[in-house]
N, C-alpha and C positions, 0 to 999 in steps of 0.2 A: 504494500500500500504506500502511496506517496505522502508527501507532507500534507498537513491539514490545511495549510495556507499556501496557495500558489501565487507568489508575489508578482510574477510576470502577467498572469491572467488578470489579477486585480488591477495592475497598471494598464493593461490593454482596455479593460472595461471602463476604467476611470477616464482615460484619455479620449476614448470615443464619446463617452457621455458629455465630457466637458466641451469637446468639439461641436457636438450637435447643439448643445445649449448656447454656445457662442455664436453659431451660425444663425440660430433663431433670434438671439439678442441683437446681433448686428442688423438684421432685417428690421427689427423693431426700432432701434436707435437711429439708424442711418437711412432707412428706406431704400430707394434704388441705388444710392451711392454705396451700399454695402456689398454689391456684387464682387468687386475685386478682393475685398477682405474675406468674403465667404469662400471664394476660390482658394485664397491663400490658406485659410483655415482647413479646408478640405485636403489640400496638398500636405499640410503638416500632419493631419490625421493619418493619411495614407503612409507617409514616411514613418511615423511612429509605429503603425501596424506592421509594416515590413521589418523594421528594426527589431521589434519584439518577437516576430516570427523567426527571424534569423538567430536571435539570442537563444530562443527555445530550442531550435534545431541544433545549434552548437552544443548546448548543455546536454541534450538528449544523446547526441553522437559521442560526446565525451564520456557520458555515463556508460553507454554501450561498450565503448573501448575499454573502460576500466573493468567491466564485468567479463569481457572476453579475455583480458590479460589475466585476471584472477583465475578464470576457468582453465586457461592454458597452463598457468603456474601450478595449479592443483593437479592437473593431469600429469605434468612433468614430475611432480613430487611423488605421485602414486607409482609411476613407472620406475623411479629410482629406488623406491623402498623395497 
């Protein structure tokens, strides 16, 4: 079982929620002048999502590599006994 709190997942959810609230707030505050800022906000949201996905992938692959190394070392230890 994994950790009880997945910090990257929480960060992803929070960043998307903040982004959507900001997009709506910009429309309310600036009207039609908000379009470029809304586009910028969307781009920042997408960059954050891709960054978080890459970090998760890196951590998952690093964990798999550790498990593989341990399994290989255990197998080598059993054959030398």
